[in-house]
N, C-alpha and C positions, 0 to 999 in steps of 0.2 A: 716299202719298209717303214714301220711305225717310227714315231718320234724318238721314243726311248731306246728302241732297238738300234737306231742309227747312232745314238750316243754311246752305246756299248762298244763300238768298234774303236773308240778313242784309246790310244795306248798311253800309259802313264809316262813312258819315256818321252813322248811327244809333248805332253802337258807340261812337264818340268824341264823345259829347254833352257837355253842360255838366257833368253829374255826373262823367263820366270825367275831364274836364279838371281839375275841382276836386280830385280825389283823386290825380292823376297825380304831382304833385311831392312828393317826400319828401326835403327838404333834409338832406344829411349822411348819408343812409342809403340802402340798396338801390341803385338805379341811380345815385343822386346821391352815393353815398359817394366820398370823395376817392380811395380806392384803385381805384375803377372809372372815375371820370370823368377823373382825372389822366392815366393812360396813353392814354386815348382821344383827349383833346385834344392831347397831346404828339405822337402819331403822325400825326394829321390835319394839324396845323400843319407838321410835317416834310414831308408829302406835298404840301401846298399850295404850299410854298416862298414865292416872291414873288408868286404869282398869286392868283386869286379862287376861292372855294369855293362850291359849291351843295349844299345839303342837301335831299334828298328826304324828305318826311314829317318836317318839322322839329319838329312838335309844340309843346310849351311852351318850346322853346329849351334843353333840358337840355344839349345839346352845342354848338349854334350860338352861344348867348350867350357862354360862356367862350372859344370859339374866336375869336369876334369881338373879345373883350377882349384876346386875344393879338396882335391886330393883323392878323389875316387877314380880308379883306373877305368877308363871308358873306351869301348870299341864300338864302331858303328857299322851298320849295313845300310847301303843307299843305292837305289836303282839309277838315279840321275847323275851322270858324270859332270854336267855343268854345276850341279849343287855341290858335289865333292870338290870341284875346282875352286869354288868360292870359299868353302870351308878351309881349304889349304892356304888361303891368304891370311887366315887367323892362327892356324896351328899346324905343325908338321906331322908327318906320319908316325914319328917316334912318340910324340906326346899323345896322339889320338889316332890310332889305326882305323882305317875304314875299308871294308870289303865292298866292291861294287857288285850288286846283285839284287835279286828279288827277295823280300823279307819272308816269303812263304817257303822258300827252298834253300836259300843260301846259308851255309854253315860257317860260323866264325870259329877260329881256333880257341881252345881252352874251355873252362867251365866258369859259370857266373852265378852270383847270388841274386842278381836282378836283371830282368829284361824289361824294357819299357817302350811304350808307343804312345806318343802324345798328339794333341791337337787334332783329333778326329781322323787320324791317318788310316786306321783300319778300315774306314768306310771307303777309302780309295780302291780297295779290292772289291770288284764289282759283282761277285757272286758268293754265295754262302760257302761253297766248297773251299774257295781261296781263303776266306776268313777263318774257317776251321783249320786249314793248313797253317795259317799264321800262328794260331795257338799252339799247334803241335810243334812248329819250329821253335817257338819260345821254350816249350818244355824240353826239347832236345838239348838246349844250351844250358839248362839250369841244374845246379847241384840239388840234391834232395832238400826239400823245405824252401827252395828258392821261390822268388815272387815274380809275377808278370803283372805290370801296371799298364792300364789303358785309360786314356782320357778321351771321352766321346760325348758328342752332343745327343740330346734326346729329340727324336723327330717330333715336330709340332703338328701332328695330325689333328689335334683338337681344334686347330684354327681353320681346318678345311671343311667348310660346309659342302653339301652335295653339289656337284657340278663345278666346284672351284679347284683349280690345279696348282695354284701358286700361293706362297706365303712371303710377305715382306718381313724379314727378320732384323733388319737394321737400316736406320736412316740417320745420317749425320752430314755435316757440311761437306759437300763434294763427293758423297758416296751414298749409294743405295745397294743393299744386298737383298736378293730374293731367291727363293727355292721353288722349283717346279717339281711336282711329285707324280710318280707312277706307282700308285699304291698296290697294284697287282704284283709288280716285280720288286717292290721295296727299293725303287730307284729314285734318286733325286739328282737334279742338275742345279748347281749353285751358280747364280748369275751375279757378277760384280760390276756395277756401273759406276765409273768414276768420271767426274765432270768438273769443269771450271766455270768461269764467268760467262763464257760464250755459249753458243748453241751446240757445240760438238761434245760428244761423250765417248768414253772408251768402255767397251764391254769385253770381259773375259768370263769364261765358263769352265766348270769342272764337274765331272760326273761322280756320283757316290752311290753306295748301297747302304741304306740306313739299317740299324740294328736296335731292337728293343733291348733294354737291360736284361730281361728274362732270357731272351734268345742268346745274348752274350754269355750269360752264366752257363747255359747248356753247352755252348761251344767250349767253354772252359772245362766242363765235366768230361766232354769227349776226349780232351787232351790230358786228363788226369789232374785237373786243378779243382780247387774249391774256393768259393768267394770268401775272402778274409774280411774285407771292408769295402764300403762304398760311401763316398761323400760327394757333395755338390761342387766342391772345388778343392784346390790343393791345400788350402788352409784348414780343411776339416769341417766345413759347414755341413749341416744336416742335409741329407738327400731326401727330398719330398716329391709329391706328385706334381709340383709346380717347378721343379728344378729343370733348367734348360740344358744342363750337361752333368757329367759325373766323372769322378776319378775312382776307378774300381781296381782293387788289389786282389790278385788271385795267388794262392799258395799251392805249390806243387806237392 
């Protein structure tokens, strides 16, 4: 069995276990830094308007909790029970209901003006059919004219010369992040290496299927969406050929 085919048997339920949930929250830094979280919540609150919001893969509530605190009624869908357990230490079921299940098929009660999926999470679905099903499930929940928002990274294939399979995408004190690519299947394995002053290091890995923006747009069309806007970040920076990620807003 080839390298990437072996990776494909990993289950998301196993990846997002109790240990992952415990280390996920980093209050005030990383994904939880005010300069990251603030513009995200501001933009989603604007898009939700006076309606209800549904977050696919809500996790520990990094975005859903502060969005609910802004007065937006938020419901979540989340596959990982340990992630939901951690969310419950922050807010109860009455304030932020969560349905445990797969974001490609699980149905939340009611109708929404906004469905959103942040921080590259659609790439956790490891085949194209599942990613299209995610779009269709978003459409299923939305009122006419509702929006589906996706935050996703742009695969760095321009950094891959012939014969090279890996890209180092981040280096900082105590951390190295690199991705290994299988360009035939559009698969990536992200490797996260964390280390201290000694010789020991900790490695964690996660599999993904990368999506080009144009392919993402076609997935939206198959589910009845059209692209309304695309920016390089939550603050509305211009999306260019050098952008490493994008925030795409689809309208039903």
